[in-house]
C-alpha positions as CSV (number, residue, x, y, z in Angstrom):
1,M,91.4,73.2,72.6
2,K,92.2,74.0,69.0
3,N,91.7,77.9,68.2
4,L,89.4,79.1,65.2
5,N,91.7,80.6,62.7
6,F,90.2,81.3,59.0
7,E,94.2,81.1,57.5
8,K,94.0,77.4,58.5
9,L,91.0,76.2,56.7
10,K,91.5,74.0,54.0
11,I,89.6,73.9,50.5
12,E,88.3,70.6,49.7
13,D,85.9,71.8,46.7
14,Q,84.9,74.5,45.0
15,F,83.0,75.7,41.9
16,S,81.6,79.1,40.4
17,D,78.4,77.8,38.1
18,P,75.6,78.5,38.6
19,F,77.0,80.1,41.7
20,P,79.9,80.3,43.9
21,V,80.5,77.6,46.3
22,I,83.4,76.8,48.6
23,I,83.6,73.9,50.8
24,Y,86.4,74.1,53.7
25,S,87.8,71.5,56.4
26,N,89.8,72.1,59.3
27,L,87.8,74.5,61.6
28,L,87.4,72.3,64.4
29,D,89.3,69.4,65.7
30,S,87.5,66.1,66.0
31,S,87.0,66.2,69.8
32,Q,85.4,70.0,69.6
33,I,83.0,68.7,67.0
34,D,82.2,65.3,69.3
35,D,81.6,67.7,72.4
36,L,79.3,69.9,69.9
37,Q,77.0,66.7,68.9
38,K,77.1,65.6,72.4
39,E,75.8,69.1,73.8
40,L,73.3,69.4,70.9
41,S,72.1,65.8,72.0
42,E,71.7,66.3,75.7
43,N,68.0,66.0,77.4
44,T,68.9,69.6,78.9
45,T,69.3,71.2,75.9
46,V,65.9,73.6,74.9
47,F,65.2,74.4,71.3
48,D,63.3,77.5,69.8
49,K,61.1,75.7,67.1
50,V,60.7,72.8,64.6
51,V,60.6,73.7,61.2
52,M,61.1,72.3,57.7
53,G,59.3,68.6,58.5
54,N,61.6,67.8,61.1
55,R,64.5,70.4,62.2
56,K,64.8,71.5,65.6
57,T,66.6,74.9,65.8
58,I,68.2,76.9,68.6
59,L,68.4,80.5,67.2
60,K,71.0,83.3,67.6
61,G,69.4,86.0,70.1
62,T,67.3,83.8,72.3
63,K,67.6,82.8,75.7
64,N,68.0,79.0,74.6
65,F,70.9,80.1,72.5
66,D,72.7,81.9,75.3
67,S,71.7,79.2,77.6
68,F,73.7,76.9,75.0
69,L,76.5,78.9,74.8
70,S,76.8,79.1,78.6
71,K,77.7,75.2,78.7
72,S,79.4,74.8,75.6
73,A,82.9,76.1,75.3
74,T,83.1,75.2,71.5
75,G,80.1,76.7,70.7
76,Q,81.4,79.8,72.1
77,E,84.4,79.6,69.8
78,I,82.0,79.2,67.1
79,N,79.9,82.0,67.5
80,S,83.2,84.4,68.4
81,F,84.5,83.2,65.1
82,F,81.9,84.1,62.8
83,E,81.1,87.4,64.7
84,N,84.4,88.7,63.2
85,E,84.8,91.2,60.4
86,S,87.9,89.3,59.2
87,V,86.2,86.7,59.0
88,F,83.4,88.0,57.0
89,N,85.9,89.5,54.6
90,F,87.9,86.1,54.3
91,F,85.1,84.4,53.1
92,Y,83.4,87.2,50.9
93,K,86.8,87.8,49.2
94,N,87.3,84.1,48.3
95,L,83.8,83.7,47.1
96,E,84.0,87.0,45.1
97,N,87.4,85.7,43.4
98,L,85.6,82.8,42.5
99,N,82.2,84.5,41.3
100,L,84.4,86.7,38.8
101,K,85.4,83.3,37.1
102,T,81.8,83.1,35.4
103,K,80.6,86.0,33.6
104,N,76.8,85.2,34.5
105,N,77.1,85.4,38.1
106,F,75.5,88.1,39.8
107,F,77.4,90.9,42.0
108,I,77.0,93.6,44.2
109,N,78.9,97.1,44.8
110,S,80.9,96.0,47.9
111,K,82.4,99.5,48.5
112,N,79.6,100.3,51.5
113,L,79.8,96.9,53.1
114,I,79.9,97.5,57.0
115,F,80.3,94.7,59.5
116,L,77.7,94.9,62.4
117,K,79.1,92.9,65.4
118,N,76.7,91.4,67.5
119,Y,73.6,92.6,65.5
120,I,70.3,90.6,66.3
121,D,67.5,90.9,63.8
122,K,64.4,92.8,64.9
123,A,62.3,90.7,63.2
124,G,63.3,87.6,64.9
125,P,62.1,85.9,67.6
126,A,61.9,87.3,71.6
127,T,65.7,88.0,72.7
128,N,67.4,87.5,75.9
129,R,67.9,91.6,75.6
130,N,67.0,94.7,77.2
131,I,64.9,97.6,75.5
132,K,68.0,100.0,75.3
133,F,69.8,97.0,73.1
134,K,66.9,96.3,71.0
135,F,66.5,100.5,70.6
136,K,70.0,100.9,69.4
137,N,69.7,97.8,66.8
138,K,66.4,99.4,65.3
139,L,68.2,102.9,65.3
140,T,71.2,101.5,63.5
141,K,68.8,100.0,61.0
142,I,67.0,103.1,60.1
143,L,70.6,105.2,60.0
144,S,71.6,102.6,57.5
145,K,68.6,103.0,55.1
146,V,69.3,107.1,55.2
147,I,73.2,107.1,54.8
148,N,72.4,104.1,52.1
149,N,75.0,101.6,53.0
150,N,75.0,97.8,53.3
151,K,75.4,97.0,57.1
152,I,76.4,93.3,57.2
153,Y,75.2,91.0,60.4
154,C,76.0,87.5,61.3
155,D,73.1,85.5,61.7
156,F,73.2,81.8,63.0
157,D,71.1,78.6,64.4
158,F,72.4,75.5,65.7
159,S,70.2,72.6,64.5
160,V,69.3,69.1,64.6
161,A,67.4,67.1,61.8
162,S,65.7,64.1,61.5
163,N,63.1,61.8,59.6
164,G,61.0,63.7,57.5
165,Y,63.7,66.8,57.4
166,W,63.6,68.6,53.8
167,K,63.8,72.0,51.9
168,E,62.5,72.6,48.7
169,P,64.5,74.2,45.8
170,H,64.9,78.2,46.7
171,H,67.2,81.0,47.1
172,D,67.5,82.7,50.3
173,K,66.1,85.8,51.4
174,E,66.8,88.9,49.5
175,E,69.0,90.4,52.3
176,R,71.5,87.5,52.3
177,L,74.6,87.8,51.2
178,I,76.5,85.0,52.0
179,S,75.3,81.3,53.4
180,F,77.2,79.0,55.4
181,L,76.7,75.5,56.7
182,F,79.1,73.2,58.9
183,Y,78.4,69.4,59.1
184,I,79.0,68.3,62.9
185,N,78.5,64.5,61.8
186,D,78.7,62.3,59.0
187,F,75.4,61.4,57.2
188,E,75.1,58.8,54.3
189,S,73.8,60.2,51.1
190,K,71.5,57.4,50.8
191,N,69.7,58.8,54.0
192,G,69.0,62.0,52.5
193,G,69.9,65.1,54.2
194,N,72.0,66.4,51.1
195,L,72.3,69.5,49.9
196,E,71.4,70.1,46.5
197,I,72.8,72.7,44.2
198,Y,70.1,73.5,41.0
199,K,70.7,75.8,37.7
200,Y,67.8,77.0,35.7
201,N,67.3,75.5,32.5
202,K,67.5,78.7,31.0
203,E,67.6,82.2,32.6
204,P,64.1,83.3,33.5
205,N,62.8,87.0,33.5
206,V,62.0,86.9,37.2
207,F,64.3,84.8,39.7
208,L,61.4,83.6,42.3
209,R,62.6,82.8,45.7
210,E,61.0,79.2,45.0
211,P,61.3,78.6,41.1
212,S,59.2,75.4,39.9
213,L,61.3,72.0,39.5
214,K,60.2,71.8,35.5
215,D,62.6,74.9,35.3
216,L,65.7,73.7,37.2
217,N,68.2,71.0,36.9
218,M,69.8,69.6,40.0
219,I,73.6,69.5,39.0
220,K,75.2,68.2,42.0
221,K,74.7,67.0,45.6
222,I,76.8,67.8,48.9
223,E,76.6,64.9,50.8
224,P,77.1,66.0,54.7
225,K,80.5,65.1,55.9
226,K,81.6,65.6,59.5
227,G,83.9,68.8,59.7
228,H,83.1,70.0,56.5
229,L,81.9,73.8,56.2
230,V,80.3,74.7,53.1
231,T,79.9,78.7,52.1
232,F,77.9,80.0,49.2
233,M,77.2,83.3,47.6
234,S,73.4,83.7,48.1
235,S,72.2,85.8,45.2
236,P,69.0,85.3,43.2
237,Q,70.3,82.7,41.0
238,S,71.6,80.6,44.4
239,I,68.9,77.8,44.3
240,H,69.4,74.8,46.6
241,G,67.5,72.9,48.6
242,V,67.9,69.5,50.8
243,D,66.5,66.1,49.8
244,V,64.1,64.4,52.2
245,I,65.8,62.6,55.1
246,K,64.3,59.0,55.1
247,S,66.4,57.4,58.4
248,D,66.0,57.5,62.1
249,K,69.2,58.8,62.2
250,T,70.1,62.3,63.2
251,R,72.0,65.1,61.1
252,Y,73.5,67.7,63.1
253,F,75.0,70.9,61.8
254,F,74.8,74.7,62.5
255,Y,73.8,77.1,59.8
256,G,74.3,80.9,59.5
257,S,74.4,83.7,57.2
258,Y,76.1,87.2,56.6
259,T,73.0,89.3,55.8
260,S,72.2,93.0,54.9
261,L,70.2,94.9,57.3
262,H,68.2,95.6,53.5
263,K,67.5,94.3,50.4
264,I,70.7,93.6,48.1
265,N,71.0,95.2,45.1
266,W,72.3,92.4,43.4
267,L,73.6,93.4,39.5
268,K,74.5,91.4,36.2
Protein backbone atom coordinates (compact mmCIF):
# COMPACT_ATOMS: atom_id res chain seq x y z
CA MET A 1 0.00 0.00 0.00
CA LYS A 2 1.25 3.49 -0.88
CA ASN A 3 1.93 5.74 2.10
CA LEU A 4 0.22 9.11 1.70
CA ASN A 5 2.74 11.94 1.50
CA PHE A 6 1.96 15.54 0.54
CA GLU A 7 5.52 15.99 -0.74
CA LYS A 8 4.77 13.51 -3.54
CA LEU A 9 1.69 15.36 -4.78
CA LYS A 10 1.86 16.61 -8.36
CA ILE A 11 0.13 19.83 -9.43
CA GLU A 12 -2.05 19.21 -12.50
CA ASP A 13 -3.57 22.68 -12.77
CA GLN A 14 -3.91 25.90 -10.79
CA PHE A 15 -5.38 29.36 -11.12
CA SER A 16 -5.86 32.36 -8.83
CA ASP A 17 -8.75 34.21 -10.47
CA PRO A 18 -11.52 34.47 -9.27
CA PHE A 19 -10.14 32.57 -6.26
CA PRO A 20 -7.17 30.24 -5.65
CA VAL A 21 -7.67 26.66 -6.90
CA ILE A 22 -5.00 23.95 -7.08
CA ILE A 23 -5.62 20.48 -8.53
CA TYR A 24 -3.26 17.69 -7.47
CA SER A 25 -2.69 14.07 -8.45
CA ASN A 26 -0.66 11.22 -6.93
CA LEU A 27 -2.34 11.17 -3.52
CA LEU A 28 -3.47 7.53 -3.82
CA ASP A 29 -2.41 4.78 -6.17
CA SER A 30 -4.91 3.15 -8.51
CA SER A 31 -5.43 0.05 -6.36
CA GLN A 32 -6.22 2.16 -3.27
CA ILE A 33 -8.72 4.22 -5.24
CA ASP A 34 -10.37 1.09 -6.65
CA ASP A 35 -10.57 -0.44 -3.16
CA LEU A 36 -12.24 2.71 -1.86
CA GLN A 37 -14.84 2.69 -4.63
CA LYS A 38 -15.56 -0.99 -4.03
CA GLU A 39 -15.99 -0.43 -0.29
CA LEU A 40 -18.38 2.48 -0.84
CA SER A 41 -20.37 0.29 -3.26
CA GLU A 42 -20.89 -2.59 -0.85
CA ASN A 43 -24.43 -3.29 0.37
CA THR A 44 -23.17 -3.32 3.96
CA THR A 45 -22.03 0.32 3.75
CA VAL A 46 -24.51 2.53 5.63
CA PHE A 47 -24.84 6.23 4.80
CA ASP A 48 -25.96 8.96 7.18
CA LYS A 49 -28.23 10.95 4.89
CA VAL A 50 -29.13 11.93 1.32
CA VAL A 51 -28.65 15.58 0.30
CA MET A 52 -28.56 17.84 -2.78
CA GLY A 53 -30.91 15.80 -4.93
CA ASN A 54 -29.17 12.43 -4.74
CA ARG A 55 -25.90 12.49 -2.77
CA LYS A 56 -25.45 9.85 -0.08
CA THR A 57 -22.93 10.81 2.60
CA ILE A 58 -21.00 9.23 5.47
CA LEU A 59 -20.17 12.06 7.85
CA LYS A 60 -17.12 12.37 10.09
CA GLY A 61 -17.99 11.79 13.73
CA THR A 62 -20.89 9.41 13.16
CA LYS A 63 -21.04 5.72 14.00
CA ASN A 64 -21.35 4.99 10.28
CA PHE A 65 -18.11 6.89 9.61
CA ASP A 66 -16.26 4.96 12.31
CA SER A 67 -17.72 1.70 11.00
CA PHE A 68 -16.57 2.49 7.45
CA LEU A 69 -13.04 3.31 8.60
CA SER A 70 -12.88 0.06 10.58
CA LYS A 71 -13.24 -1.96 7.38
CA SER A 72 -11.36 0.35 5.00
CA ALA A 73 -7.58 0.55 5.26
CA THR A 74 -7.54 3.25 2.58
CA GLY A 75 -10.22 5.21 4.41
CA GLN A 76 -8.08 5.12 7.55
CA GLU A 77 -5.05 6.36 5.57
CA ILE A 78 -7.07 9.23 4.09
CA ASN A 79 -8.50 10.25 7.46
CA SER A 80 -5.05 10.22 9.10
CA PHE A 81 -3.55 12.18 6.21
CA PHE A 82 -5.98 15.10 6.36
CA GLU A 83 -6.09 15.11 10.19
CA ASN A 84 -2.54 16.40 10.17
CA GLU A 85 -1.21 19.89 10.86
CA SER A 86 1.64 19.57 8.34
CA VAL A 87 -0.84 18.64 5.60
CA PHE A 88 -3.06 21.60 6.47
CA ASN A 89 -0.03 23.95 6.41
CA PHE A 90 1.05 22.56 3.04
CA PHE A 91 -2.32 23.19 1.38
CA TYR A 92 -2.78 26.56 3.06
CA LYS A 93 0.69 27.82 2.11
CA ASN A 94 0.28 26.80 -1.54
CA LEU A 95 -3.14 28.41 -1.84
CA GLU A 96 -2.03 31.55 -0.02
CA ASN A 97 1.00 31.93 -2.31
CA LEU A 98 -1.31 31.62 -5.29
CA ASN A 99 -3.73 34.05 -3.67
CA LEU A 100 -1.06 36.77 -3.60
CA LYS A 101 -0.89 36.75 -7.39
CA THR A 102 -4.30 38.39 -7.67
CA LYS A 103 -4.67 41.78 -5.99
CA ASN A 104 -8.44 41.69 -5.53
CA ASN A 105 -8.70 38.39 -3.63
CA PHE A 106 -9.67 38.02 0.02
CA PHE A 107 -7.06 37.11 2.62
CA ILE A 108 -6.89 36.52 6.39
CA ASN A 109 -4.52 37.25 9.21
CA SER A 110 -2.94 33.80 9.53
CA LYS A 111 -0.77 34.47 12.57
CA ASN A 112 -3.27 32.96 15.01
CA LEU A 113 -4.13 29.77 13.12
CA ILE A 114 -4.00 26.74 15.40
CA PHE A 115 -4.74 23.22 14.15
CA LEU A 116 -7.10 21.00 16.14
CA LYS A 117 -6.63 17.28 15.59
CA ASN A 118 -9.70 15.00 15.64
CA TYR A 119 -12.12 17.78 16.52
CA ILE A 120 -15.80 17.12 15.79
CA ASP A 121 -18.20 20.03 15.36
CA LYS A 122 -20.88 19.97 18.08
CA ALA A 123 -23.41 21.23 15.52
CA GLY A 124 -22.96 18.07 13.47
CA PRO A 125 -24.94 14.82 13.63
CA ALA A 126 -25.03 12.48 16.61
CA THR A 127 -21.55 11.13 17.19
CA ASN A 128 -20.09 7.92 18.46
CA ARG A 129 -18.35 9.76 21.31
CA ASN A 130 -18.82 9.92 25.07
CA ILE A 131 -20.00 12.90 27.11
CA LYS A 132 -16.46 13.76 28.23
CA PHE A 133 -15.31 14.03 24.62
CA LYS A 134 -18.23 16.30 23.69
CA PHE A 135 -17.69 18.51 26.73
CA LYS A 136 -14.01 18.92 25.87
CA ASN A 137 -14.89 20.02 22.33
CA LYS A 138 -17.43 22.53 23.61
CA LEU A 139 -14.92 23.96 26.09
CA THR A 140 -12.32 24.26 23.31
CA LYS A 141 -14.72 26.34 21.25
CA ILE A 142 -15.57 28.67 24.16
CA LEU A 143 -11.90 29.22 25.06
CA SER A 144 -11.00 29.87 21.45
CA LYS A 145 -13.56 32.67 21.31
CA VAL A 146 -12.30 34.20 24.56
CA ILE A 147 -8.65 34.08 23.48
CA ASN A 148 -9.60 35.28 19.98
CA ASN A 149 -7.58 32.78 17.95
CA ASN A 150 -8.53 30.85 14.82
CA LYS A 151 -8.58 27.18 15.71
CA ILE A 152 -8.88 25.08 12.56
CA TYR A 153 -10.22 21.53 12.32
CA CYS A 154 -10.78 19.07 9.51
CA ASP A 155 -14.35 18.22 8.50
CA PHE A 156 -14.92 15.31 6.15
CA ASP A 157 -17.33 12.97 4.38
CA PHE A 158 -17.35 10.10 1.93
CA SER A 159 -20.02 10.54 -0.74
CA VAL A 160 -21.77 8.73 -3.57
CA ALA A 161 -23.77 10.85 -6.05
CA SER A 162 -26.19 9.67 -8.71
CA ASN A 163 -28.84 10.91 -11.14
CA GLY A 164 -30.33 14.21 -9.93
CA TYR A 165 -27.43 15.36 -7.76
CA TRP A 166 -26.54 19.04 -8.15
CA LYS A 167 -25.55 22.12 -6.17
CA GLU A 168 -26.47 25.72 -7.01
CA PRO A 169 -23.72 28.39 -7.18
CA HIS A 170 -22.69 29.33 -3.63
CA HIS A 171 -19.79 29.98 -1.32
CA ASP A 172 -19.27 27.70 1.66
CA LYS A 173 -20.13 28.59 5.23
CA GLU A 174 -18.37 31.57 6.80
CA GLU A 175 -16.22 29.44 9.11
CA ARG A 176 -14.59 27.57 6.24
CA LEU A 177 -11.00 28.34 5.20
CA ILE A 178 -10.08 25.61 2.68
CA SER A 179 -12.27 23.11 0.85
CA PHE A 180 -11.04 19.95 -0.87
CA LEU A 181 -12.60 17.35 -3.14
CA PHE A 182 -11.14 14.02 -4.26
CA TYR A 183 -12.58 12.15 -7.26
CA ILE A 184 -12.59 8.38 -6.78
CA ASN A 185 -13.73 7.56 -10.32
CA ASP A 186 -13.76 9.16 -13.76
CA PHE A 187 -17.05 10.78 -14.70
CA GLU A 188 -17.57 12.12 -18.20
CA SER A 189 -18.35 15.82 -18.37
CA LYS A 190 -21.40 15.22 -20.58
CA ASN A 191 -23.04 13.29 -17.70
CA GLY A 192 -22.89 16.28 -15.34
CA GLY A 193 -21.34 16.29 -11.89
CA ASN A 194 -18.71 18.86 -12.93
CA LEU A 195 -17.37 21.40 -10.46
CA GLU A 196 -18.33 24.83 -11.82
CA ILE A 197 -16.28 27.94 -11.00
CA TYR A 198 -18.06 31.31 -11.07
CA LYS A 199 -16.96 34.95 -11.08
CA TYR A 200 -19.04 38.01 -10.28
CA ASN A 201 -19.83 40.21 -13.27
CA LYS A 202 -18.93 43.10 -10.97
CA GLU A 203 -17.93 43.10 -7.33
CA PRO A 204 -21.03 43.26 -5.12
CA ASN A 205 -21.50 45.37 -2.03
CA VAL A 206 -22.56 42.24 -0.15
CA PHE A 207 -21.23 38.73 -0.88
CA LEU A 208 -24.28 36.50 -0.56
CA ARG A 209 -23.88 32.78 0.11
CA GLU A 210 -26.16 31.99 -2.83
CA PRO A 211 -25.91 34.88 -5.32
CA SER A 212 -28.22 35.21 -8.29
CA LEU A 213 -27.08 33.60 -11.53
CA LYS A 214 -27.65 36.90 -13.34
CA ASP A 215 -24.80 38.39 -11.28
CA LEU A 216 -22.38 35.60 -12.17
CA ASN A 217 -20.33 34.31 -15.07
CA MET A 218 -19.25 30.66 -15.12
CA ILE A 219 -15.61 30.73 -16.19
CA LYS A 220 -14.48 27.13 -15.75
CA LYS A 221 -15.73 23.56 -15.44
CA ILE A 222 -13.60 20.98 -13.67
CA GLU A 223 -14.38 17.48 -14.90
CA PRO A 224 -14.24 14.68 -12.30
CA LYS A 225 -11.06 12.69 -13.00
CA LYS A 226 -10.06 9.62 -11.04
CA GLY A 227 -7.32 10.43 -8.53
CA HIS A 228 -7.55 14.21 -8.79
CA LEU A 229 -7.65 16.25 -5.59
CA VAL A 230 -9.16 19.74 -5.95
CA THR A 231 -8.30 22.28 -3.24
CA PHE A 232 -9.49 25.87 -3.05
CA MET A 233 -9.56 28.85 -0.73
CA SER A 234 -13.08 29.20 0.64
CA SER A 235 -13.54 32.98 0.79
CA PRO A 236 -16.77 34.97 0.23
CA GLN A 237 -15.97 35.22 -3.49
CA SER A 238 -15.29 31.48 -3.90
CA ILE A 239 -18.52 30.87 -5.79
CA HIS A 240 -18.81 27.31 -7.08
CA GLY A 241 -21.48 24.75 -7.88
CA VAL A 242 -22.09 21.33 -9.43
CA ASP A 243 -24.11 20.82 -12.60
CA VAL A 244 -26.85 18.22 -12.39
CA ILE A 245 -26.00 14.56 -12.99
CA LYS A 246 -28.13 13.27 -15.86
CA SER A 247 -26.97 9.69 -15.97
CA ASP A 248 -27.53 6.35 -14.28
CA LYS A 249 -23.79 6.24 -13.55
CA THR A 250 -22.45 7.01 -10.08
CA ARG A 251 -19.85 9.58 -9.02
CA TYR A 252 -17.74 8.52 -6.03
CA PHE A 253 -15.77 11.10 -4.07
CA PHE A 254 -14.79 12.41 -0.70
CA TYR A 255 -15.22 16.02 0.32
CA GLY A 256 -13.72 17.91 3.22
CA SER A 257 -12.61 21.22 4.57
CA TYR A 258 -10.38 22.96 7.03
CA THR A 259 -12.81 25.00 9.09
CA SER A 260 -12.52 27.54 11.90
CA LEU A 261 -14.43 27.26 15.17
CA HIS A 262 -15.69 30.79 14.47
CA LYS A 263 -16.54 32.97 11.49
CA ILE A 264 -13.42 33.96 9.58
CA ASN A 265 -12.63 37.64 9.28
CA TRP A 266 -11.82 37.87 5.56
CA LEU A 267 -10.01 41.03 4.50
CA LYS A 268 -9.35 42.82 1.21
